[in-house]
N, C-alpha and C positions, 0 to 999 in steps of 0.2 A: 750754179752749175753749168759749165761749158760742155756742149755735147761735141764729140770729136769724130763721129763716124763719118766716113767719106760719103759725099752726095754725088748723085747723078746730075749732069748738067741739064740745062734747058733743052727740051725736045718736044717737037710737035706731037709726036707719038704719045709721049707721057701725057700731054694736055688733053688730047682728044679721047684718051681711054677712060676718063673719069666721069662718072654720073654728074658729079658736082660741077665740073667744067662745063658739061653740056647745058646745065640749068642756068649758070651765069651766062653763057653765050647767048642763049635765047632772050635774055632780058637786056641785052645791048648796052652795057654800062658806058658812061662817059669816061670814067677812070677805072682802070683795072691794072694795078701794079702787082705782078706776082713776085717781085722782089728776088728773083732766082738767078741773077747774073753772077757768073763765076769771078768776074773781075771788070774793072773799068769804072766810069762815072755815069754812064747812061743807064737809066732805069725805064725799061720798055713799058710802055703803056699799051696793053691789049684792048683798052677801050677806044673810043672814038676821037679823043683828045691827043694832045701832043705827048711825047716822052718827057720824063722828068730827069733830074740830075741829082746824083748823091754829092752832098757838100758837107763841109765841116770835118771834124775829126771823130774818130771812133765809130766809123760805119764798117763792120765786118761782113763781107759778102761770103756766099756759098757755105752758110751755116746749115746744120741739120733742119730739114723742113719739118713743119707742123703737120702737114696734110700728107699721111703716109700712104693714102690711096694714089696720090700722084708722084710721091717721092721727089717733089720739087724742092730746091734749097730755099732758105730764108736769108733775110738781112738782120743783122744784129745792130741795134742802135744804143749808143751810151754817149756821155759827154755832150759835145754840141753837134754830133753827127745827125743828119736828117736826109730826107729826100725832098727836094723842091720840085712840086709838081707843076710849077709854073703859074703865072698870073692869068686868071680866067675871069671873064666877065659872063656870069651865069645867065644874063638876059639874052645873050647870044643864042641860047637854046630855048628862048621863050619863057624863062624862069621869071616868076612874079613874086610878089609878097605872100601869094597863097599856094605856091607850088609845092607838092610834097616831095621828100627825098628819102632815100634809103641808103645807109652806109653798112657795109659788111666788112668785118676784120677777122683775120686768123693770126693769132699771135701766141708766143711763149713768154711767160714772165720767168725769167731764170732765177730770180729771187723773190722773196716775199715783197709786196708792195708795203712801204712803212709810212709812218706819219712824217709830215713836213718834206715830202718829196713831190716834185712834179714828174709825172710819166705821161706826157702826151703821146697818144697813139696816132691820132689824126687831128689836124687843125686847119680851120679854114678861117684865118684871122688877119686883120689889117696889120701892115708893118708900120702904119703911120699914126693910127689912132685906135685906142681900145674900144672906142664907141663903135667900131665896125666889126668888132669880134663877133662872128656868127656861130661857129661850130667847133667844139672841142670835145673829143672823148678820150679819157684817160684818168689821171687823178689831178686834183687841184689843191695843192698844199694850203693855199690861203683860206679854202673853204673847210679845212680839216678832213678832207677825204683821203682815206688810205685804201679805197676800193675803187671800182668803176664808177665814173661820173660822166654825165652829159651836160654841157654847158652851151648856152647860146644867148644872144641878145636878140630880142624882137622889138617890134614897134611899140609894144606896151611895157617893155622891161626885160630884165633878166629872167631867164628860166633855167633852172639848174636842179638836177636830180642826182643824188649821190647814195650809193649803198654804204652800209655800215661795216665795221670790222675791216680786217686787213685782207686783201686779196692774196692768197697763198701762190707760191710758185706753181706753174703748171701750164697746160695748154687750153686755150680758150677760143670759142668761135662766138663772135659778138655781132649782132645785128641792131642797128638803131633806125627805126621808122619814125620820121618826123613829118606828120601830116597836119598842116595848119587848121583843117577842118575839125580834126578830132583829137589831137594831142601828140605825145611822144611817148614811144615804148622802147625801152632797151632790153634786149633779149641776151642771155648768156647760155651758151651751150644748149640752144633749143627751147629754153624755158624763159618766161617773163621774169626779169629782175627788177626793173623800175618802170614806173609810168607816171606821165603827167597828163591827166585826163581833161585838159581844157584847150579850147581852140586858141590860136594866136595868128599873128602875121609875122613873116620875116621883116627885118629891119630894112627899109627900102634902100638905104644907102649901101647895104650889102649886095643887093640885087644889081644895082647899077655899077657897083664896084670899080675897077676890078679887084679882087681879093685872091691873095696867094693860097694855094693848097699845099700843105707840108704834111709829111708822114715821119713818125719817130721824133718829132720835135715841133717847134713852132716857127713861123716865118721870121720872128725877131731874134731867135737864138739867145733869147733872154733866160731860158731854163736849161736844164740838164736832163735829158732823157736817160733813165737808168736802167740799162741791161734788160732790154726786150727784144726778142726775135719776132719779126713780123714777116709771115709768109704770103699773105694776100691782104690787099687794101683795095676796096671797091667803093665807087659812089654811082649811084643811079639817081639821075634827076627826073622829075615828073612821074615818080614810081613810089607807091606805098605798099611794101610788101605785106601780104596778109599772114596771119598767124600760121595757117596751113602751109604757106610757101615757106616760112621760117622753118618750121619742123621739117619740112622736106629737104631743105638745104642741109641742116644738121644731120639729119638721118643719112644723107648721101655721103657725108664726111666720115661717119662712124658706122660704115656698113659691115665692118668685119669686127671680130671679137677684139683683137689687140687696139684697134682705133676706139672702140667703145670704151675700153678700159682707160686708155690714154687720156680722153677728155674728162674723166672723172678724177684725174690727178691722183693716183696712188702714190703713196710714199715708199713702197717697194712692190716690184712686180717682176715675178720670175716665170718665163713661159716654159722653162725646163726642156728647151729644144736642143740642147747640146748633144752631139754624137760622140765626143770624145773628150778627155781632159777631166779636170777636178774643180773647175770653176763653174758655178751656176750663176749666169749672168743676170743682173737686175736691170731691167729695160729703163729705169729711171736714171741709172748710171751711178747710183749713190751707194748701194749695199750688195755687192756680189758676195755669194756664199761659197762653201767649200764642200765638194762631195766627199763624204767619209765612208770608208770600207767598201768602196766600188759598187754602187748601185748600177743597174743596167740602164744605160743611156740609149736613146734612139729609138724606143719602142713606139708603136703606132699611137699618135696623138689622140686625145679623148673629145676633141671638137669635131663637129660635123663640117665636112667641107674644107678643112684646114689641113696643109700638109705639114705643119710643125709637129714635131714629135714630143713624147712624154718620157717620164722616168719610172721605172719599176724598182720597188724597194722590198728588201727581205728583212723582216723584223728579227729573225733569228741571227742574222749576221750583223745586226745593229747599223744597217745602212741608213744614213740620213744626211741632211745638209746643215752645216753648222755655220752661224754668224757671229759668235761670240757675243759681245755686249751691244745689242741693237734692239730698237723698238720697244723701249721701256714706256709703260704708260702708268700714270697715277690713277687712283680710283675715281678722280673726278675729271679725267680726260675722256674725250670721245674717240672711238676707233671702230674699224669694221675689218673683218677677216673674210677672205673669199678663197675658194679652191674648187677644182674640178677633180673628182675622186672615182676610182673603180677598184673594188676588191671582191674577191670570192672566198678569201681566207679568213676564217674567224680568229680575232685577235686573242692573245693569251690572257691579257687583262685589258689594256686599252690599245687601240690602234690609232697612234698619234698622227695628226695632220699638221697642225701648227702648234707650237709650245714655246712659252717663255716663262721659265721656273727657275726659282732660287735653289742653290746648292744647300739643302737643308734636310733635316729629317722629317720636316713638315713642308708639303707643297705650298710655295707662294708664287703668285703670278697668275697667267692666263694659259688655258689649253683648249684646243679644239680637237676632238677625237671621236672615234667610235668606241663605245663602251663594250664590254665583254658579251653583252647581248645583241651587239650589232646596231644599237640606237646611237644617233649622233648626240653629242654631249659637249656643253661649253661650261667652263668653270673659271672664275675670276676670284682669287683669295688674296687678302691683304696679310701683312705680317702679323696682325692680331689674330690671324686664323679665322676671322669671319670671311664669309663668302657669298657670291651669287652663283648658283650652279642650276642649269636647265638641261633637259634631255628630251629628245623626241619621243612621241608617245608610242606606246606598245600597239596601239591600233595601227599606226602608220607602218609598222613592221620593221624588220632589219634592213640595213643598207649593205650588208655583207651578201650580196646576191649577184655580183658579176655585172651590175647595171652602172653606167656611168651617171654620176650625180653632180649637179652644181649646188654648192652650199655656201651660205653666207651668214655670219654672225654680226650684229651691230650692237654697240654698247654706248649709251648716251651720257655717262658720268654720274648717274644718279645712285649708284650702288644697289640697283633693284632689279628684280626680274622683269618688272613693268617697263623698264628702260632698256632691256636686253631683248633683241628680236633674233628670231631664227627663221632663215628662208631655205627650202629645198626645192630645186628646179624652178626658181623665179617666184615662188609663192610664199607668203608668210605661213609659217607652220606654228601653231599654238602649242608649245611644248609643255611637258610636265615640269613642275618646280621640284627640284630636289632639295635646294636650300636657298632661302632668301631672308637672310639675317637682318638686312639693312643696318648693319653696325660696323661696316668697313670703316675704320677711321685711320688706318696705317697703310701707306703704300706698300706693295710688295718689295720685299728685301732685295738688295743687290749685293754682290754681283749676280747676274743670271744669263743664261745663254739663250739666244733664240734659235729655234731649230725648225726645219721642215722634215717631216716624217721622222720626228726627232726623239732621240734618247733624252736630250735635255740634260740638266745637272742633277735632278733630285732622285730620290729612291723610287718615285712613282712613275718615272720615264719609261715609256715603251715605244718601240718604233712602229713603223707602218709596213703592212703586207699588202701589196698590191701596186697599181699605177697612181701617180699624181701628176697634175698638169695645172698650168695656168694659176699659180698662187699669187694673191695680191693682198696688200694690207694698206689701209687708209687711216688718216687721222681725223676723219669726220664720219658721221653716221650716213651711210648710204640710204636714200629713200627707197621706198617700195617700187617706184617707177624707175630708178636707176638699176635696182637689183633685176627687174624684169628686162629691162633693155639689155643687160649683159647676158641673161639666159638666152633671149631670143637671138642675139647677134652670134651666139655659138652653137645653138641647138635648133 
């Protein structure tokens, strides 16, 4: 996916205004490439060392930035494109075989990382001998990695840590802390991803170097970097960032609700902030919807401290958003549904929030809605008419009370109530079980229409009465910590 929205150019005012920027500045990095140049070949180093140079083919500047708090552009690397950070002898800064370093990267993978691909994000590697290879963050196809990996050569041999599975397209904040005294930790989006809990010494030949630093590829140009946008690339010598500091950095990046959502990589995200027109814009750029029957746009948004607006829907007028054939899940897939809702109007039958159902006399598919008694309900039914169905408890009470609620459903692909979680206002709610047949053997029938506030295609479809805001859908199970982070960012 190529993001085409226009970007603001490099500006001191933008840089100084960010809490994250101030945290980085205070740590005085040697290398800090913001990669926000609108054109040219010079890559400005805001750290203490010299500027870099964009070289090779397929470096696209002035791409949409990953850090929305700054709205700073990024550089897209593919083919042989790279940033040459220059040849630097780390011993010039007193670097020894036992000196700790911290590397911080903010990037967007525009496509899923697949097997047999090299995707170097940052490399500190000799151009003349592989024995001097010291640092590599990215994928290493020869090691079978399709996810994030850290690779280095030390005095005692190779150290490599690699995550399993394919890294999906999305936005990522990566910090690697390599401390010879304690080991290596690789963080992704504020949480520990990988670690190597053993002491080591850097290879002495790398210290006395000099060794080239490259971003977006390697110094040898022997591999192809595949479609990554990098917003920030930072190296700190003689610093081992603590877990508390890592969390502080990520929280500074994701201080607003849309930023928090963005770093958890939804496959569809609709802020519903349009003031006119018929297009409901998907922030991921993939699945715009169509407003049907003229719902009221531009009403006061439901998040606290956010000027973005919401949409009001009238069930009697069948107002909804239609997406046609989108977001089909099999009963073994994982997914999560998220919405911010507010209604004081009791539904006729069901007050639909998110619906994907088959055009049939029997409902097949999934739906998140308020039942006629005002309780939150989720149902997922296969074409064999078996289903998982949960509903918030009577003791919790009705959600038809004019109160803004943040609601999330997660489904883990095990066709069971045990694998289906409900969250209300950031906290897991233990629901009542309506149906838990554990016998779903057939996926929902197709074709079926995905709807927000939706009528849907089937006879059981009813619309929404009230306001909706910030609808998101994911192809993973959100963790309790992620759900709570989302709630805290908006409320």
